[in-house]
Each structure stands twice: as structure tokens, then as C-alpha cells.
Phi, psi and omega in degrees: 000311181303320181294316179299313180298318182296317179298320177295319179299316180296316180296317179292327178296318179294320177297321179295319179297319178295327184276325185221084184300335181296340178264006187301312183296322179294316182291321175298315183297321186271334186230298194288341176278003186247159184266343181197175181298322180302312181294315181297317183293318180295321178297310185296312182295321180298318181286335173289321188271342186300143174205197183289343181278312181227130180285165177298324180297315181295317181293322180295321176299320178296315181293317179300320178297319178296319179295323178292319182290322185228077184299343177296339177299317180290322176299315179295323178299323177293317177298324179294321176299313180298323179299315180295315180302318183285330191253335186270115182296338181271359183243117181242014175205168184280326190301315181300334181298310183284329184279322196236338191272109186291335175298313177298313183297321181295324178297319182292322175298318179300320182300322176292315179300321181296319178297317177300319179299315180295331180273012178064029171257061192290327179296317179291323177297318179292328176297316178295323175301316180298314179294323177302316179294317181295316188278318188250352181071026181232125185245103181241120177298137185295344177280345181303134179264128186226134179276207182245166182068038181264139176233123169255105183274126185069309166079333184307129174084009176287132179231128184227125186278172191301313186261018176291144171236128176239115182280186183295154169058053177246141176242131182230130181269179184294154174063026176271139173243128169248091193230187176265182181252359181178213182255027178295158180255174176080205184285105193223009184237165187292158173243113186256114185274171188301144173082003184283143169245124175246113188280173190302133172079004181287150177237121179245115194234132176101173179280073182236166182244130170258109191293166184309132175058030173276165177231131176251119184291159182302136176074005182285155174241110186258120184239355180227162178307143175249120180297158175302150175054045182230142173257130176236150181205152172111178180229104352289161185293142176223160184286134177238357180152206178237147176303145180293338180240151181287348179224079183298335177298332181273322182283334180061027180276107182274351179290145180239357185299326184263000182284000000 
């Protein structure tokens, strides 16, 4: 997957330069000057995160080290690009995903922070979490476990707690909270299973499970387990039916009237 995605990115980058020469230097710096997706991604993320505390060079060295230690991070990044391309009606090529979409970029920063957290470099992981929140408007605790093929659409205001688990092929819209219900300790955050769609503004709170291919309607407050292949909506959320499709994360259909 990473090689296929990389070849597509390079071809689209050249087409973009031919179409819009004013972006040539930016596109060369972010894509065409690199040998693979890993190199391009570390460059782009480092320059997004750099500030007076840590330079782009230092952050890039940190990201490159993470990619070498855990090459699956780059593999997952490729699956995330494909997820956005397949699900976002406003995206018709791969290149804008890596260049412009902060939801995608925030997920990749989190993957590096998560590796640091697992390696007991927790202070540095929390620093990356802070920068992720400042730069992209997405706050993900570095202990959160996240699969591949994840899409954060628009992404602004997403908050994800420490013991959250997000499995493969999940789509989450803007202003979603996956949080706790108070100041309790231990395992206290949601478990989001594969294929789930969580629509804009929803709040899923507590150590509860949103089952495989479930749909959470916009603005809902979910306080209890959601069975697989179930649509819930409301405050508090209640069951209204089943998603029209077996994989709502892929269709991105936020309507619930026909479920």
C-alpha cells in the first residue's frame, strides 16, 4: 500500500505543478524532493509542528526514528490516505490529503506520540499531544490505541481520552468527544469498533462500547453501549434502527431518517 500511494502522490504532485506553478516550491519541498512516503511525511509533519521549543530538524529526526522503529506507522498512514480518498466527497485525489487535511495530519502525529508513550517517553509524548492540539485543533491523548483506515473529517474540536480504543475503518466528524464521565481512574473511555461512523458533534462518554458498524447521529450523547449494526441518536442517545449500509464509516451517510 505505501508504495502504491507514494507513486500516486508523485504523479499528482507533478500534475499540480504543471497546473499551478506558484505552488511548485511547496510541492517539491513536501513531496517531489523525497524518496518515499516516510520521508515526505516526516518532513511535512516536522515543519507543521516546529516552534521555538523544538526545531523542524529535531522533530523530523524524532519522527524518522519512530518510522524506523515501527514501520507499520507509515503503512497505516497510507491506509488513512486511501480512507479519506474513498470517503470524502470533497477529495478527488490523494495529494490534498497529505498536504492540507489537518484531520489526517493529526492522526499521523498521534501515531508517533503513541509510540513514544509505549516506550515510556511520556513527557515527549505529551508535548507532541500539546502541539497536535495547538496546530491542528485535535486533542488525542498519546495512550489512545488507534487502528488503520481512520478518517477525521474536518477534525476541528475532536477530543479523545487516554483509554480510548479506535479500531480499523472508523470515520469521525468534527467536534466529537470520546471522553470520560468524571475524574474516575483506570479504563474509563470508549471502545469504538470497526466500521463505526460518529457524526458531527456527538459525545461518547465512559467505558462503553460502540459496536461494529454502528452509527452515532449528529449531536448525540452516548452513555451506554451501542450494539453492532445499530443507529443511535438523541440526548441521551437511543436506538432508532440500523444503518442502511453494513459499513457506515465508508458511506459517510449521517442521515438517520431511513435507518
